[in-house]
C-alpha positions as CSV (number, residue, x, y, z in Angstrom):
1,X,190.8,62.4,17.6
2,X,189.8,64.0,15.3
3,X,189.0,68.0,17.6
4,X,187.3,68.5,14.5
5,X,185.2,65.7,13.3
6,X,184.3,66.1,17.6
7,X,183.9,70.0,17.6
8,X,181.1,68.8,15.0
9,X,178.8,67.0,17.1
10,X,178.8,69.5,19.6
11,X,178.3,72.3,17.1
12,X,175.2,69.6,15.2
13,X,174.5,69.4,18.7
14,X,173.1,73.0,19.8
15,X,172.1,74.2,16.3
16,X,169.4,71.2,15.5
17,X,168.3,70.4,18.7
18,X,169.4,74.3,21.1
19,X,170.8,72.5,23.0
20,X,173.2,74.3,25.4
21,X,177.0,73.8,24.5
22,X,179.5,73.8,27.4
23,X,178.3,70.5,29.3
24,X,178.9,68.9,26.3
25,X,181.9,70.9,25.5
26,X,183.1,70.2,29.6
27,X,183.0,66.2,28.5
28,X,184.7,66.0,24.9
29,X,187.9,68.6,26.1
30,X,188.7,66.2,28.6
31,X,188.5,63.1,25.9
32,X,190.8,66.0,24.0
33,X,193.0,66.5,25.6
34,X,194.4,63.1,26.7
35,X,194.4,61.6,24.0
36,X,196.5,65.5,23.2
37,X,194.1,67.6,21.5
38,X,194.7,71.2,21.8
39,X,191.3,71.8,23.4
40,X,191.8,75.8,23.8
41,X,191.3,75.4,19.5
42,X,188.4,72.7,20.4
43,X,186.9,75.5,22.8
44,X,187.4,78.3,20.6
45,X,186.6,76.7,17.2
46,X,182.7,74.9,18.7
47,X,182.1,78.9,20.5
48,X,183.2,80.3,17.8
49,X,181.5,79.0,15.1
50,X,177.4,78.4,17.2
51,X,178.0,82.4,17.8
52,X,178.7,83.2,14.4
53,X,176.8,80.6,12.6
54,X,173.9,83.1,11.4
55,X,177.3,85.2,9.4
56,X,178.4,82.0,8.1
57,X,175.6,80.9,6.7
58,X,174.4,83.8,5.5
59,X,178.2,84.2,3.1
60,X,177.6,80.7,2.5
61,X,174.2,81.0,0.9
62,X,175.5,83.7,-1.6
63,X,178.2,80.6,-3.0
64,X,175.3,78.3,-4.5
65,X,171.9,77.5,-5.5
66,X,169.8,79.5,-3.5
67,X,166.9,76.9,-3.0
68,X,169.5,74.0,-3.3
69,X,171.3,75.5,-0.1
70,X,168.0,76.1,1.6
71,X,167.0,72.8,1.7
72,X,170.4,72.0,3.0
73,X,170.7,70.5,5.5
74,X,171.8,70.9,8.5
75,X,174.4,68.3,9.3
76,X,175.5,69.7,5.8
77,X,175.7,72.6,7.1
78,X,177.8,72.3,9.9
79,X,181.0,71.2,8.4
80,X,180.9,74.3,6.0
81,X,180.7,76.3,9.2
82,X,183.9,74.6,10.3
83,X,185.3,75.1,7.0
84,X,183.8,79.2,7.1
85,X,184.4,80.0,10.8
86,X,188.6,78.1,9.9
87,X,189.1,80.2,6.9
88,X,187.9,83.6,8.8
89,X,188.7,83.8,12.6
90,X,191.5,81.3,12.9
91,X,194.1,82.8,11.7
92,X,197.2,80.1,12.5
93,X,194.5,78.0,10.0
94,X,195.7,77.9,6.8
95,X,193.0,78.2,4.3
96,X,193.9,75.6,2.6
97,X,193.9,73.8,5.2
98,X,190.4,74.3,7.0
99,X,189.7,73.9,3.1
100,X,191.0,70.4,3.0
101,X,190.1,69.2,6.2
102,X,186.8,70.5,5.5
103,X,186.4,68.3,3.2
104,X,187.7,64.9,4.5
105,X,185.6,65.5,7.3
106,X,182.8,64.9,5.1
107,X,184.1,61.7,3.1
108,X,184.0,60.6,6.6
109,X,180.6,61.5,7.8
110,X,178.4,61.2,4.2
111,X,180.3,60.1,0.4
112,X,182.3,61.9,-2.0
113,X,179.1,64.3,-3.9
114,X,178.9,66.4,-0.5
115,X,182.8,66.1,0.6
116,X,183.0,68.1,-3.2
117,X,179.6,70.4,-2.5
118,X,181.3,71.5,0.8
119,X,185.3,72.0,-1.8
120,X,183.6,74.4,-4.2
121,X,181.2,76.0,-1.9
122,X,184.2,77.2,-0.1
123,X,187.1,77.7,-2.4
124,X,184.3,79.8,-4.4
125,X,184.9,82.1,-1.1
126,X,187.8,82.0,-1.3
127,X,187.6,83.1,-4.4
128,X,185.8,86.1,-3.7
129,X,185.4,87.0,-0.1
130,X,183.8,90.0,-0.4
131,X,180.1,90.7,1.5
132,X,177.2,92.5,0.7
133,X,175.4,93.0,3.9
134,X,171.4,94.2,3.6
135,X,171.6,98.3,3.9
136,X,167.9,97.9,6.5
137,X,169.7,98.8,10.0
138,X,168.2,95.8,11.4
139,X,169.0,93.4,9.1
140,X,172.3,94.0,8.7
141,X,173.5,94.0,11.9
142,X,171.4,90.7,12.3
143,X,173.6,88.7,9.7
144,X,177.3,90.8,9.9
145,X,176.8,90.8,13.5
146,X,175.1,86.7,14.0
147,X,172.2,87.7,16.0
148,X,167.8,86.6,15.6
149,X,166.3,89.7,13.4
150,X,163.7,89.6,15.9
151,X,166.0,90.6,18.1
152,X,168.0,93.3,16.6
153,X,164.2,94.4,16.1
154,X,163.7,94.4,19.8
155,X,167.5,96.0,20.6
156,X,166.3,99.1,18.0
157,X,163.5,99.7,20.4
158,X,165.1,100.6,23.2
159,X,168.4,102.1,21.6
160,X,169.4,103.7,18.7
161,X,171.3,102.2,15.6
162,X,175.1,102.6,16.8
163,X,174.2,101.7,20.5
164,X,172.8,98.7,19.4
165,X,175.9,97.4,16.8
166,X,178.6,98.5,20.2
167,X,176.6,95.5,22.1
168,X,176.9,93.4,19.1
169,X,180.1,94.3,18.0
170,X,181.2,93.7,22.2
171,X,179.5,89.5,22.5
172,X,181.5,88.6,19.3
173,X,184.6,89.9,21.2
174,X,186.8,87.5,23.0
175,X,185.9,88.3,27.3
176,X,188.7,89.0,30.0
177,X,187.8,86.5,32.8
178,X,187.1,88.6,35.8
179,X,188.6,87.5,39.1
180,X,187.3,88.4,43.2
181,X,189.5,88.2,45.5
182,X,188.5,85.8,48.2
183,X,188.5,88.2,51.0
184,X,188.4,86.5,54.0
185,X,192.2,84.4,52.7
186,X,194.1,86.8,51.5
187,X,193.6,90.7,50.2
188,X,193.9,93.1,46.7
189,X,196.6,94.0,47.2
190,X,198.7,90.2,48.5
191,X,196.8,88.7,45.4
192,X,197.7,90.5,42.5
193,X,201.4,91.0,43.6
194,X,201.5,87.1,44.1
195,X,200.6,87.1,40.4
196,X,203.1,89.9,39.6
197,X,205.9,87.7,40.7
198,X,205.1,84.5,38.3
199,X,204.5,86.9,35.5
200,X,200.8,86.8,35.6
201,X,198.8,90.6,35.5
202,X,195.4,90.9,36.7
203,X,194.3,94.3,36.2
204,X,192.1,96.2,38.9
205,X,188.5,96.6,38.3
206,X,187.6,100.7,38.6
207,X,184.0,99.5,39.5
208,X,184.8,97.6,42.8
209,X,188.0,97.3,44.9
210,X,187.6,93.1,45.2
211,X,187.4,92.1,41.5
212,X,190.3,92.4,39.0
213,X,190.8,91.2,35.1
214,X,193.2,90.0,32.6
215,X,194.1,87.6,29.3
216,X,196.3,85.5,31.5
217,X,192.9,83.1,32.0
218,X,195.2,79.4,31.6
219,X,197.5,80.4,33.5
220,X,196.0,82.3,36.1
221,X,193.0,79.3,36.4
222,X,196.5,76.8,36.3
223,X,197.5,78.1,39.7
224,X,197.2,76.6,42.9
225,X,196.0,79.5,43.9
226,X,192.3,79.3,42.5
227,X,192.1,75.7,43.8
228,X,193.3,77.1,47.5
229,X,191.1,79.2,47.9
230,X,192.4,82.3,47.1
231,X,190.1,83.5,43.9
232,X,186.6,83.1,41.8
233,X,186.1,83.8,38.6
234,X,182.6,86.1,38.5
235,X,181.4,88.9,36.1
236,X,182.4,91.8,37.9
237,X,178.8,93.2,37.0
238,X,177.8,89.8,39.6
239,X,180.2,91.6,42.3
240,X,178.5,94.5,41.8
241,X,174.3,93.5,42.8
242,X,176.4,91.6,45.8
243,X,178.2,95.5,47.1
244,X,174.8,96.7,45.9
245,X,173.2,93.3,48.6
246,X,175.6,94.9,51.6
247,X,175.4,91.8,53.5
248,X,176.5,93.8,57.5
249,X,178.5,91.1,60.0
250,X,176.2,88.7,61.2
251,X,173.6,88.7,59.6
252,X,170.7,86.0,58.2
253,X,170.9,86.9,54.1
254,X,168.1,84.4,52.1
255,X,169.6,84.1,48.1
256,X,166.9,82.6,46.4
257,X,168.0,80.8,43.2
258,X,171.5,80.8,44.3
259,X,173.5,78.4,42.0
260,X,175.7,77.6,40.5
261,X,176.8,80.7,43.9
262,X,178.9,83.2,42.6
263,X,176.9,85.8,43.8
264,X,175.8,83.5,47.1
265,X,180.0,82.9,47.4
266,X,180.6,86.5,47.6
267,X,178.1,87.1,50.1
268,X,179.2,84.7,52.7
269,X,182.0,86.0,52.2
270,X,180.8,89.8,52.5
271,X,180.0,88.7,56.2
272,X,183.5,87.2,57.3
273,X,182.2,83.3,57.6
274,X,179.7,84.8,59.5
275,X,176.2,85.0,60.1
276,X,174.3,82.7,57.8
277,X,173.5,82.6,54.4
278,X,170.1,80.1,53.3
279,X,171.3,79.2,49.2
280,X,168.4,78.1,47.5
281,X,168.1,76.0,44.7
282,X,166.7,73.8,43.3
283,X,168.9,72.1,40.6
284,X,171.0,70.0,41.9
285,X,174.0,69.0,39.9
286,X,174.6,73.3,39.6
287,X,173.8,73.0,44.5
288,X,176.7,70.6,44.0
289,X,179.3,73.2,42.4
290,X,178.4,75.8,45.0
291,X,179.3,72.5,47.3
292,X,182.6,72.6,46.1
293,X,182.7,76.6,45.4
294,X,182.1,77.1,49.5
295,X,184.5,73.8,50.1
296,X,187.2,75.1,48.0
297,X,186.8,78.6,49.9
298,X,186.6,77.2,53.6
299,X,183.5,79.1,53.5
300,X,181.8,77.7,55.8
301,X,178.2,80.2,57.0
302,X,176.6,78.7,54.1
303,X,173.3,76.2,54.1
304,X,172.0,74.4,51.1
305,X,168.2,74.0,50.9
306,X,167.9,71.6,47.0
307,X,164.7,72.5,46.2
308,X,162.4,74.8,44.4
309,X,163.0,78.7,45.7
310,X,158.8,79.2,45.6
311,X,158.6,75.8,48.8
312,X,161.0,77.3,50.7
313,X,159.2,78.1,53.8
314,X,158.9,78.3,56.7
315,X,157.7,82.4,55.1
316,X,158.7,84.5,57.8
317,X,160.1,88.2,57.4
318,X,163.3,86.9,59.4
319,X,166.5,87.6,57.2
320,X,168.1,90.4,56.9
321,X,168.3,90.7,53.7
322,X,167.4,88.9,50.3
323,X,168.4,88.5,47.4
324,X,166.4,86.9,44.1
325,X,169.2,86.5,41.2
326,X,166.0,85.9,39.2
327,X,165.7,83.5,35.9
328,X,165.5,85.9,32.8
329,X,167.0,86.4,28.7
330,X,170.2,87.1,29.5
331,X,171.4,89.3,27.4
332,X,173.7,91.0,29.4
333,X,176.0,87.4,29.2
334,X,175.8,86.6,25.3
335,X,179.3,86.8,24.6
336,X,180.0,84.3,27.1
337,X,177.4,82.1,26.8
338,X,177.4,81.7,22.8
339,X,174.4,79.5,22.7
340,X,172.2,82.3,24.1
341,X,171.7,83.9,21.6
342,X,169.3,82.0,19.7
343,X,167.0,81.2,22.2
344,X,166.8,84.1,24.6
345,X,164.8,85.8,22.8
346,X,161.8,82.9,23.3
347,X,160.9,82.4,26.2
348,X,160.1,86.8,27.7
349,X,156.6,86.4,28.2
350,X,156.6,83.4,31.0
351,X,159.4,84.7,32.0
352,X,158.5,87.9,33.7
353,X,155.7,86.2,34.8
354,X,158.3,84.1,37.1
355,X,159.5,87.5,38.4
356,X,156.5,88.6,39.2
357,X,155.7,86.1,41.3
358,X,159.0,85.6,42.9
359,X,159.7,89.6,43.4
360,X,155.8,89.1,45.2
361,X,157.5,85.7,47.6
362,X,160.6,86.9,48.1
363,X,159.1,90.4,49.8
364,X,157.6,87.7,51.5
365,X,160.8,87.1,53.6
366,X,162.2,90.8,54.5
367,X,161.7,91.7,57.9
368,X,161.1,95.2,59.0
369,X,163.7,98.0,57.8
370,X,165.4,94.9,56.5
371,X,166.3,94.8,51.9
372,X,165.4,93.2,48.6
373,X,168.0,93.3,45.7
374,X,165.9,92.0,43.0
375,X,168.5,91.6,40.0
376,X,168.7,90.5,36.7
377,X,172.0,89.9,33.8
378,X,169.7,91.2,31.2
379,X,169.2,94.2,29.8
380,X,166.0,94.4,28.9
381,X,163.7,97.0,30.7
382,X,160.1,94.9,30.7
383,X,162.5,92.4,33.2
384,X,164.3,94.8,34.7
385,X,162.5,98.5,35.8
386,X,158.6,97.4,34.3
387,X,158.9,94.9,37.3
388,X,160.2,96.9,40.5
389,X,157.7,99.7,39.3
390,X,155.2,97.1,39.4
391,X,156.5,95.1,42.1
392,X,156.6,98.7,44.4
393,X,152.9,99.3,42.6
394,X,151.9,95.9,44.3
395,X,154.0,96.7,47.5
396,X,153.6,100.1,49.7
397,X,155.2,98.6,51.8
398,X,158.8,98.7,50.3
399,X,160.3,101.5,49.3
400,X,162.9,102.1,46.2
401,X,167.3,103.1,47.9
402,X,168.9,104.8,45.7
403,X,171.4,102.5,43.7
404,X,174.0,105.5,44.3
405,X,174.5,105.5,47.5
406,X,176.2,102.1,47.6
407,X,177.5,102.0,44.4
408,X,179.6,104.3,42.3
409,X,177.9,106.3,40.4
410,X,178.9,105.2,36.8
411,X,177.3,102.2,37.1
412,X,174.4,103.3,38.0
413,X,170.8,104.8,36.3
414,X,168.9,106.6,38.1
415,X,167.6,104.3,40.9
416,X,168.6,101.3,39.4
417,X,172.6,99.4,38.9
418,X,172.8,98.5,35.0
419,X,176.8,97.6,33.3
420,X,176.5,98.0,30.2
421,X,178.5,96.1,28.2
422,X,180.5,97.9,26.0
423,X,180.7,100.9,27.5
424,X,181.8,99.1,31.2
425,X,183.5,96.4,29.5
426,X,181.7,93.0,31.6
427,X,177.9,91.9,30.9
428,X,175.3,93.5,31.3
429,X,173.1,93.4,34.7
430,X,170.3,95.3,36.7
431,X,169.2,95.4,40.4
432,X,167.5,97.2,42.2
433,X,167.6,97.5,46.0
434,X,164.3,97.8,48.1
435,X,163.9,98.5,51.7
436,X,160.8,97.8,53.4
437,X,159.0,100.2,56.4
438,X,158.6,98.6,59.6
């Protein structure tokens, strides 16, 4: 089984049809592992090429006729991307092997003429690897770090060029794995000691006593402690949202847009398996993942409701706390979701309308003196601060709670929870806590 050919099939589909790679990767990785191939290298190649596609394209067009390259089919470009990515980023693969394997892939999928074209372009780069980027900040950052220019332009309007570049750099690094201790099964000290005995280093988070991070991803996930429910994989920024919600034992809590359930299971753990968490989401496959997580963690206080969040009812102020983890542009998770950067700037107006509707609907379920937390995994003020300001203008019965009363000040901005990836070394996230008046 040729892992480059399997990688090509996913890369081509994602770049052509704007599909998401995770499901395709999971399916292929199982087959590759069974065939004795290295799934880790496969993942790195696929995710890396998708992430760096614009930079690869920018470099490649400088090594052939510009007009001819502009009209080159994405099928052929995908082979060139795979070859150049290996040359630039995979030290374990010699340059000559990267070129030769790409040429052979072109022969297998197309014909000798295409193979000759691939060979000529890649060898031209090897002869002259210097890359000159545009001087204009928007285009330089876009091409050097591989982000859509229109997205970089939005960032430059929000932040200065230095912050934008740091953000882009961070998103292109391989993120560490963040894990959350299951407090119903063990303690942070016990889990750290357990892994230390096995030669696995997990470093405590400065943001939360229940969180650790590590670079030993494979060793950690292969350990029986995961399958037996002693910890979950969750970014620290997402855990902070739940800590802002601050669940208390025996409460009834509503989690809208709950799947795949990272925040939901943390809420259930915070309740120490008491009370009730109503988890609402309309996507059955994702709710299945939530159920599997709850079973693995031995959490019995989660009730799954598979329905559209806007159809959940009866509508009544029956919950002490409500979490709205709203659909968003995902600017904060680009390091983990390689394909999202090519889509996240397209649908913001529609997302803003959906978020507004979600906030208004969720507010109906909060009992007097109860709390509503609105969260996103983006740094876009239109989806964050602007949404909360507009909601408070519409809903005089709610008031803003200072996040710094609950969350460490370093992870707050104004009244809000805000994490900045390159500053906090975690995903970008936003959350606001609102309390309903009597």
